[in-house]
C-alpha positions in Angstrom: -1.8 130.1 35.8 -1.2 133.8 35.7 -5.2 135.0 34.3 -4.6 135.7 30.0 -6.3 138.6 29.1 -8.1 138.2 26.2 -8.9 140.9 22.9 -11.6 140.1 21.9 -12.0 142.5 19.2 -11.4 140.4 16.7 -13.0 137.4 18.1 -16.7 136.3 17.0 -17.6 136.1 20.1 -17.4 139.8 20.8 -20.8 139.9 19.1 -22.7 138.6 21.8 -20.4 139.3 25.1 -18.7 142.7 24.7 -20.6 146.3 25.1 -23.5 147.6 26.6 -25.8 146.7 23.2 -24.9 143.0 24.0 -26.3 143.2 27.6 -29.6 140.6 26.8 -27.1 138.4 25.5 -25.2 138.4 28.6 -28.4 137.4 30.7 -28.7 134.3 29.0 -25.2 133.5 30.0 -25.9 134.4 34.0 -29.0 132.3 33.3 -27.0 129.0 33.0 -24.4 130.0 35.7 -22.0 131.5 34.2 -19.2 134.4 35.7 -18.3 137.4 34.2 -14.9 136.3 33.8 -15.9 133.1 32.0 -18.2 135.2 29.6 -15.4 137.7 28.9 -13.2 134.5 27.7 -13.1 133.0 24.6 -16.1 130.9 24.1 -15.4 127.3 22.5 -17.4 125.1 20.7 -17.4 121.2 21.9 -19.1 119.2 19.2 -19.9 116.0 19.2 -22.0 113.3 17.6 -23.6 111.5 20.7 -26.2 109.6 20.8 -27.8 106.1 21.6 -27.5 104.9 17.8 -24.8 102.9 18.5 -21.7 102.0 20.2 -19.2 104.3 17.8 -21.2 107.2 19.5 -21.9 106.3 23.2 -18.7 106.9 24.3 -18.0 110.8 22.9 -20.2 112.1 25.9 -18.0 111.5 28.2 -14.9 112.5 26.5 -16.6 116.0 25.7 -16.6 116.6 29.9 -12.9 116.1 29.8 -12.1 118.1 26.7 -14.0 120.8 28.9 -11.5 120.5 31.5 -8.5 121.1 29.0 -10.3 124.2 27.5 -10.5 125.7 31.5 -7.6 124.6 32.1 -6.4 126.8 28.9 -8.8 130.1 30.3 -11.4 129.5 28.0 -14.9 128.9 28.3 -16.2 125.5 26.6 -19.8 125.1 25.4 -20.7 121.8 24.4 -22.9 121.2 22.1 -24.6 118.1 19.8 -25.3 117.0 16.1 -27.0 113.9 14.3 -24.8 111.0 13.5 -26.4 108.1 11.1 -24.5 105.0 11.9 -23.7 102.4 9.1 -23.6 99.3 10.7 -27.7 99.9 11.3 -28.2 101.5 7.8 -27.1 98.9 6.1 -28.8 96.8 3.6 -31.6 99.0 4.3 -33.2 102.7 3.0 -31.8 104.0 5.8 -28.5 103.7 4.1 -29.5 106.5 1.7 -29.2 108.6 5.2 -25.6 108.0 5.4 -23.7 109.8 3.6 -26.3 112.8 3.4 -25.6 113.2 7.0 -21.9 114.1 6.7 -23.0 117.4 5.0 -25.9 117.8 7.9 -23.0 117.5 10.0 -20.8 119.9 8.6 -23.8 122.2 8.7 -25.7 121.8 12.0 -22.1 122.5 13.5 -21.7 125.2 11.3 -25.0 126.8 11.5 -24.6 126.7 15.7 -21.0 128.2 15.7 -22.2 130.8 13.8 -25.2 131.4 15.1 -23.6 131.8 18.8 -20.6 133.2 17.7 -18.3 130.9 19.0 -14.6 131.4 18.6 -12.9 128.0 18.8 -13.7 124.5 18.3 -12.4 120.6 19.7 -14.8 118.0 17.5 -15.4 114.8 18.7 -16.7 112.1 16.6 -16.8 108.4 16.4 -18.7 107.0 13.2 -18.0 106.6 9.4 -19.4 109.6 8.1 -19.2 111.6 11.5 -15.2 112.1 11.0 -15.2 114.3 7.6 -18.4 115.6 8.5 -16.7 117.6 11.7 -13.3 117.9 10.2 -15.1 119.7 6.7 -16.9 121.5 9.6 -13.3 122.5 11.2 -12.9 123.6 7.5 -15.2 125.6 6.4 -15.3 127.6 9.8 -11.7 128.0 10.0 -11.6 129.3 13.4 -8.6 127.6 15.9 -9.8 123.9 16.2 -8.5 120.4 17.3 -10.3 117.4 16.2 -10.6 114.2 18.3 -11.9 110.7 17.2 -13.9 108.9 19.7 -12.2 105.6 19.5 -12.8 102.1 18.2 -14.1 98.9 19.6 -12.9 96.2 21.2 -12.5 93.2 19.0 -15.1 90.4 20.4 -14.1 86.5 20.7 -15.5 83.7 18.7 -14.4 79.9 19.2 -10.9 81.4 19.8 -10.7 83.9 17.0 -11.0 87.5 17.0 -14.4 89.1 15.6 -16.0 92.2 14.5 -19.4 93.2 13.2 -17.8 92.2 9.8 -17.8 88.5 10.7 -21.4 88.7 11.1 -22.3 89.9 7.9 -20.1 87.3 6.5 -22.2 84.6 8.6 -25.6 86.2 7.0 -23.9 84.5 3.7 -22.6 81.4 5.8 -26.0 81.1 7.1 -27.8 81.7 4.0 -25.6 79.1 2.4 -26.2 76.3 4.9 -23.4 76.4 6.3 -23.5 78.3 9.8 -26.2 77.0 12.2 -29.3 79.3 13.7 -27.2 79.2 17.1 -23.6 80.1 16.2 -24.9 82.7 14.6 -27.0 84.0 17.9 -23.9 83.2 19.6 -21.9 85.4 17.0 -23.6 88.1 16.8 -24.3 88.5 20.8 -19.9 88.7 21.1 -18.7 90.3 18.1 -19.1 93.8 19.5 -18.3 93.8 23.4 -17.9 97.4 23.8 -18.5 101.0 23.0 -16.3 102.4 19.7 -16.4 102.2 15.9 -15.8 99.3 13.9 -12.7 98.0 14.8 -10.9 97.2 11.5 -9.4 99.8 8.5 -13.0 100.2 7.9 -14.2 104.1 7.3 -14.5 105.0 11.0 -10.4 103.9 11.8 -9.1 105.6 8.0 -10.8 108.9 9.0 -9.0 108.4 12.4 -5.4 108.3 10.9 -6.2 110.6 8.3 -6.7 113.2 11.2 -3.7 112.3 12.7 -1.6 112.5 9.4 -3.2 115.4 8.3 -2.6 117.4 11.6 -6.4 118.0 12.7 -5.7 115.7 15.5 -3.1 115.5 18.2 -0.5 112.8 17.6 -1.7 109.6 19.3 -4.9 110.6 20.5 -7.0 108.4 17.8 -5.2 105.3 19.0 -7.1 104.4 22.4 -10.2 102.5 22.0 -13.0 103.9 23.0 -13.6 102.6 26.8 -10.1 103.2 27.8 -9.4 105.7 30.4 -6.4 107.1 28.2 -9.2 108.6 26.2 -10.5 111.2 28.6 -6.6 112.2 29.2 -6.0 112.8 25.3 -9.8 115.2 25.3 -8.0 117.2 28.2 -5.2 117.7 26.0 -6.5 118.6 23.0 -9.0 121.2 25.2 -5.6 122.8 26.3 -4.2 122.6 22.5 -7.2 124.5 20.7 -6.3 126.9 24.0 -2.9 127.1 22.2 -4.0 127.2 18.7 -6.7 130.3 19.6 -3.4 132.1 21.2 -1.1 132.0 17.9 -4.0 132.3 15.4 -3.5 128.9 14.0 -6.4 127.7 11.7 -7.8 124.6 10.0 -6.6 125.9 6.6 -2.8 126.7 7.8 -2.8 122.8 8.4 -4.4 121.5 5.7 -2.7 122.4 2.8 -2.2 120.4 -0.8 0.8 118.8 0.7 -1.2 117.7 3.8 -3.9 116.3 2.1 -1.3 114.7 -0.4 0.1 112.8 3.2 -3.6 111.7 4.5 -4.1 110.2 0.5 -0.6 108.6 1.6 -1.6 106.8 4.6 -5.1 105.2 3.7 -2.9 103.4 0.8 -0.2 102.8 3.4 -3.1 101.2 5.5 -5.5 99.7 3.1 -7.7 101.8 4.4 -11.4 102.6 3.4 -12.4 103.7 -0.6 -14.5 106.5 1.3 -11.4 108.3 1.7 -11.5 109.0 -2.3 -14.9 111.1 -0.9 -13.7 112.5 1.4 -10.6 113.9 1.6 -12.2 116.0 -2.0 -14.8 117.1 0.2 -12.7 118.3 2.9 -10.0 119.9 0.1 -13.2 121.5 -1.4 -13.8 123.0 2.5 -10.5 124.6 2.2 -10.4 126.0 -1.7 -8.2 123.5 -2.8 -9.6 121.2 -5.9 -8.1 117.8 -4.8 -10.5 115.2 -6.5 -10.3 111.0 -6.4 -8.4 110.8 -8.9 -5.3 112.7 -7.2 -6.2 109.9 -4.4 -6.2 107.3 -5.9 -2.8 108.5 -7.9 -1.2 108.8 -4.5 -2.4 105.6 -3.2 -1.4 103.8 -6.4 2.0 104.6 -5.9 2.2 104.2 -1.9 3.8 100.9 -0.3 1.1 99.0 1.4 2.3 98.7 5.6 -0.2 97.9 8.0 -1.6 94.6 7.9 -5.1 95.6 8.7 -8.7 93.7 8.1 -10.4 93.7 6.2 -7.8 92.3 4.4 -5.5 91.6 6.5 -5.3 90.3 10.2 -5.5 92.7 13.2 -7.9 95.6 14.3 -7.0 98.9 15.6 -6.6 97.8 19.1 -3.2 95.9 17.9 -2.4 99.3 16.1 -2.1 101.0 19.5 -0.7 98.2 21.5 2.1 98.6 18.9 2.3 102.4 19.3 -0.6 103.6 17.3 -0.9 106.0 14.7 2.3 107.7 14.5 4.5 104.2 13.9 2.8 104.4 10.6 3.5 108.1 10.2 6.9 107.3 11.5 7.7 104.3 9.0 6.7 106.8 5.9 8.0 110.2 7.3 11.3 107.8 7.4 10.6 106.3 3.9 10.5 109.9 2.5 6.9 109.4 1.6 5.5 112.6 3.9 5.9 115.8 3.7 7.4 116.0 7.0 7.4 120.1 7.2 3.5 120.4 7.3 2.0 122.1 10.4 0.0 120.3 12.7 -2.2 121.1 15.7 0.9 121.0 18.0 2.1 124.1 16.7 4.9 121.6 15.3 5.3 120.3 12.1 4.5 116.6 11.2 8.5 115.7 11.3 8.6 117.5 14.8 6.0 115.6 16.3 7.6 112.5 15.3 11.1 112.7 15.6 11.2 110.8 18.7 9.0 108.0 17.4 10.4 104.0 17.7 9.9 102.1 15.4 9.0 98.3 17.4 10.2 95.7 15.3 9.2 92.9 17.4 5.7 93.1 15.7 3.8 91.9 12.8 1.3 94.7 12.2 3.2 97.7 10.7 6.0 96.9 8.3 8.6 99.2 7.5 8.3 100.6 3.9 11.9 98.3 3.0 9.5 95.0 3.9 6.3 96.4 2.7 3.7 94.1 1.8 3.2 95.3 -1.2 4.6 97.7 -3.0 1.7 99.7 -4.0 -1.0 100.6 -2.3 -4.3 99.0 -1.0 -6.5 101.4 -2.8 -6.8 101.9 -6.8 -8.8 103.8 -8.9 -10.0 102.7 -12.5 -11.5 103.9 -16.0 -12.5 103.2 -18.9 -15.9 103.3 -21.4 -17.9 102.0 -18.2 -16.6 105.1 -16.0 -14.6 107.8 -17.9 -15.4 110.0 -14.4 -13.8 107.2 -12.3 -14.0 104.2 -10.3 -12.5 102.8 -6.9 -11.6 99.7 -5.6 -9.6 98.1 -2.5 -6.9 95.8 -3.9 -5.3 95.2 -0.2 -6.2 91.5 0.2 -7.0 90.6 -2.8 -5.6 87.6 -4.9 -6.3 88.0 -8.2 -6.4 92.0 -9.5 -7.9 90.7 -13.3 -11.6 89.7 -14.0 -13.5 89.3 -16.4 -16.9 88.3 -16.8 -20.8 89.1 -18.1 -22.8 91.6 -16.4 -26.0 90.8 -14.2 -28.0 94.0 -14.1 -29.9 95.5 -10.8 -31.6 98.9 -10.4 -31.2 98.9 -6.6 -29.4 97.2 -4.1 -32.5 95.4 -2.7 -33.2 93.4 -5.8 -29.3 92.6 -5.9 -29.0 91.2 -2.5 -32.2 89.0 -3.0 -30.7 87.2 -5.8 -27.4 86.4 -3.8 -29.7 85.4 -1.2 -31.0 83.4 -3.0 -27.8 82.1 -5.3 -29.4 83.7 -8.3 -26.0 84.0 -9.4 -22.8 82.4 -10.6 -19.2 82.2 -10.5 -18.3 84.7 -13.4 -21.0 87.1 -12.7 -20.1 90.8 -12.7 -22.6 92.3 -10.6 -23.8 95.7 -11.4 -25.8 97.6 -8.5 -26.8 101.1 -10.2 -29.2 104.0 -9.1 -27.2 104.0 -6.5 -25.6 107.3 -6.5 -25.3 110.6 -5.0 -28.1 111.7 -7.2 -29.7 108.2 -7.9 -30.6 106.5 -4.7 -30.0 109.4 -3.5 -27.7 109.0 -0.7 -24.9 106.8 -2.7 -25.5 103.7 -0.3 -23.0 101.5 0.7 -23.7 97.8 -0.3 -21.9 95.8 2.7 -24.9 93.3 3.1 -24.7 92.3 -0.7 -20.7 91.9 -0.7 -20.7 90.2 2.8 -23.4 87.7 1.9 -21.5 86.7 -1.6 -18.4 86.3 0.5 -20.0 84.0 3.3 -21.6 82.1 0.2 -17.6 81.3 -0.5 -18.0 83.3 -3.9 -15.9 86.6 -2.8 -13.1 85.2 -5.3 -15.7 84.1 -8.1 -17.5 87.3 -8.9 -17.3 90.9 -9.3 -19.5 93.6 -8.0 -19.7 97.1 -9.8 -21.6 99.9 -8.5 -22.3 103.8 -8.6 -22.9 103.5 -5.3 -19.9 102.7 -2.3 -18.6 99.9 -0.5 -18.1 99.6 3.2 -14.7 100.0 4.0 -15.5 97.0 5.6 -16.2 95.4 2.0 -13.2 93.1 0.5 -13.9 91.5 -2.9 -13.4 92.3 -6.3 -15.7 95.6 -5.5 -15.3 98.4 -8.1 -17.5 101.1 -6.2 -18.0 105.3 -6.8 -18.4 104.4 -11.0 -19.1 107.9 -12.6 -20.9 109.7 -13.9 -23.6 107.4 -12.4 -26.7 105.7 -13.9 -29.4 108.9 -12.6 -27.5 111.4 -14.9 -27.3 108.8 -18.1 -23.6 107.7 -17.4 -22.4 104.5 -19.2 -23.3 102.3 -16.1 -27.1 102.9 -17.1 -26.4 101.3 -20.4 -24.8 97.4 -19.4 -27.2 94.8 -20.0 -27.6 91.3 -18.6 -24.7 89.5 -20.3 -22.3 92.1 -21.6 -18.8 91.3 -21.2 -16.9 93.3 -18.5 -13.0 93.2 -18.5 -11.7 94.9 -15.0 -7.7 95.0 -14.4 -6.7 96.7 -11.3 -3.4 96.5 -12.1 -4.0 98.6 -15.5 -6.7 100.6 -14.0 -9.2 100.1 -16.3 -12.8 98.9 -16.6 -14.1 98.0 -19.5 -17.5 96.8 -21.3 -16.8 95.1 -24.5 -19.6 97.1 -26.6 -18.9 99.3 -29.7 -19.1 103.6 -29.5 -21.8 102.8 -31.8 -23.5 100.2 -29.6 -23.1 102.5 -26.7 -24.6 105.5 -28.3 -27.5 103.6 -29.5 -28.0 102.1 -26.4 -27.9 106.0 -24.7 -30.5 107.5 -27.4 -33.0 105.1 -26.0 -32.1 105.8 -22.2 -34.5 107.2 -20.0 -34.0 108.8 -16.9 -35.5 106.9 -13.6 -37.4 108.8 -10.8 -37.1 107.9 -7.1 -39.4 107.9 -4.3 -37.8 110.5 -2.4 -39.6 113.6 -3.8 -39.7 115.5 -0.7 -38.0 116.5 2.4 -34.0 115.7 3.5 -32.9 113.5 0.9 -34.7 115.2 -2.1 -32.8 118.2 -0.9 -29.6 115.8 -1.1 -30.4 114.7 -4.4 -31.1 118.5 -5.8 -27.8 119.9 -4.6 -25.1 116.8 -4.6 -22.4 117.2 -6.9 -20.7 113.9 -8.8 -18.3 111.3 -6.6 -15.5 112.1 -8.0 -15.0 115.6 -6.7 -16.5 114.8 -3.4 -20.1 114.2 -3.6 -20.3 117.9 -2.1 -23.1 119.8 -1.4 -22.3 123.7 -1.8 -19.3 125.9 -3.8 -16.9 125.6 -0.7 -13.9 127.8 0.1 -13.0 128.7 -3.3 -16.2 130.8 -3.6 -16.1 132.5 -0.9 -16.5 136.3 0.2 -16.0 136.4 3.7 -14.6 133.8 6.4 -16.7 133.0 9.3 -13.2 133.0 11.7 -13.2 136.9 10.5 -16.8 138.3 11.2 
């Protein structure tokens, strides 16, 4: 390939590589073994969330080396760097989960600071866990340099007593064990086989939901999200992602050219169609915010409500990400929705082509029951719906995929933190018909808006998943199933109605109507509000204190800065 002559006069890296005054900067590059030719090329950040915290991140370093090969093949100079990750599976069920959502914004912030500080011209980002995927895509949109996202891949399913299992089976086994329905030996045997490889949790939980979004929204190469983390095919996709970012740089195609309002609508549609994580109700508004687009949780759930549910995936269904890959991957899902006229096919993607052009040759496989054509949808409405009412004036969200009964009426059983609720569940100190209320776990009140998988999985493990409901101003894992309503807003910490509930209050939840109400008069609510006093937390210094001061409400994405609409300059144009 002939050497491409790059004009750096409008690229950020001119500030660290061009002209006599940058001789000190170039001396640092020579110290790392770079040649004059490499310094003269665009500098491309290759950002990963690699660490040894959990299996979802462990393969990212390997894939980054392949991305670098692709960048070099496209005549760029890759500069690898890493950022943090907080992995939900390990943070779940204790105070560590307060760090999870805050890590999403810290990832975006640290990638921004690294890119700005070193004046890189373009970026490929790799992520493998729930908050790292949206965090990386938020950074791409914030910086707006030519960028490609790549998922690190899902874990392979484990096998226990002849059936496929995931980490969710282990969480639910804790409840079975507590109820006396599983032996110590079986619990230990299950935990030893549930997670047999590198990669993110295998169901359509948050990581795979956001991986599906990455392709549908156009920020990832079509097909790149499908192969499990251990598969060598991921390295081929990594090389291609590195090549693709160099083509975007030549054409000056940027993330905000790709992530438009229509592209965000496409993303919400694929979440609904796959019964994806309720956390998309946080992450899509946050991504839109980075691009200066208003796209709230209300917008997300309205789209998902009218979207047919076509992928039979865990936690509500039968299959995992490997099964999707084996029948053709996310392109098959997108093709089914395009053929039904449900997606905006004219949206630009990182291939330089439109979504429709990328998928025109995809053939929908008919000899499988993982993904259904829209004409034979599992249900005619989406797997995630929104709710409003006098408990949640700003809204709430629930995953209904796999839920048999979409109406629940019961009495409140209130807890002011997750630990107290889990202890009550573990001790069976609740009954059928209870609406378990977990509050002061919102973005500010937690702080950090914890997920509640340990509690919900224990309830299911005890065989009570269909007998109680649970509402919270916190969040639920994408792996949660059952009548579990999250993101209730306004949150308790700011005096939202959830703070005013008391044990025995009658609560009516109707997912079909999209309502959640407590049977109290306006006068009684006003009386309780007058008596309410704000609660403090133990987080009065450090990163979580800082997060609590900055974070906004859940229905707007729990964001921590004014966003793209407030910009007076864009990094890509410095």
